[in-house]
C-alpha positions as CSV (number, residue, x, y, z in Angstrom):
1,M,55.6,22.5,38.1
2,V,58.5,21.1,40.2
3,A,59.3,23.1,43.4
4,V,61.8,22.7,46.3
5,D,61.4,23.9,49.9
6,A,64.0,25.0,52.4
7,A,64.4,21.5,53.7
8,G,65.1,20.1,50.3
9,L,61.8,18.4,49.8
10,V,60.7,18.2,46.2
11,Y,57.0,19.0,45.2
12,F,55.4,18.0,41.9
13,I,52.4,20.4,41.4
14,V,49.7,19.8,38.8
15,C,46.9,22.3,38.2
16,E,43.8,21.3,36.2
17,Y,43.7,23.1,32.8
18,G,42.3,26.6,33.0
19,V,42.1,26.8,36.8
20,L,45.1,29.2,37.3
21,T,47.3,31.2,35.0
22,L,51.0,30.8,35.4
23,S,51.2,34.2,37.0
24,E,48.3,33.4,39.5
25,L,50.0,30.1,40.4
26,A,53.4,31.8,41.0
27,T,51.6,34.4,43.2
28,A,49.8,31.7,45.2
29,L,53.0,29.7,45.7
30,S,55.0,32.7,46.8
31,Q,52.4,33.4,49.5
32,L,52.6,29.9,51.1
33,T,53.7,29.8,54.7
34,D,53.9,26.0,55.0
35,P,55.8,24.9,53.0
36,V,57.9,27.9,52.1
37,L,59.2,27.1,48.6
38,D,62.7,28.2,47.7
39,S,62.3,27.7,44.0
40,A,60.0,26.4,41.3
41,L,60.3,25.4,37.7
42,N,57.3,25.4,35.3
43,V,57.3,22.3,33.1
44,D,54.0,23.1,31.3
45,G,52.5,20.1,29.6
46,G,49.2,21.9,28.7
47,T,46.2,19.6,28.4
48,S,48.5,16.5,28.4
49,T,49.6,17.1,32.1
50,G,48.8,14.4,34.6
51,I,50.1,12.8,37.7
52,S,50.3,9.2,39.0
53,I,51.5,8.3,42.5
54,D,51.9,4.7,43.6
55,S,53.6,4.3,47.0
56,A,53.0,2.4,50.2
57,T,50.9,5.2,51.6
58,V,49.4,6.9,48.5
59,Q,47.8,5.7,45.3
60,Y,46.5,8.5,43.1
61,V,46.0,9.1,39.4
62,D,44.9,12.2,37.6
63,D,44.7,10.9,34.1
64,S,45.8,12.9,31.0
65,L,46.5,12.4,27.4
66,V,49.2,9.8,26.7
67,V,52.5,11.4,26.1
68,P,56.0,9.9,25.9
69,S,57.7,12.4,28.3
70,V,57.6,11.6,32.1
71,F,59.4,12.3,35.3
72,V,60.0,9.0,37.3
73,L,61.2,9.1,40.9
């Protein structure tokens, strides 16, 4: 899922498979008080969803199946 808050910050949200339904995730995100999300878009990848972050302050990988479609920032 990709979401945007009132300040224009972009959030990439990955849930492990089977933890939340899309409806449960939408409800949880709508109840957040910090950050308050203005909008969110589901980009469901199913079991192939993963995330990799490599920056000066954060290095994180939640591995997944190899797929050719990615978001790069």
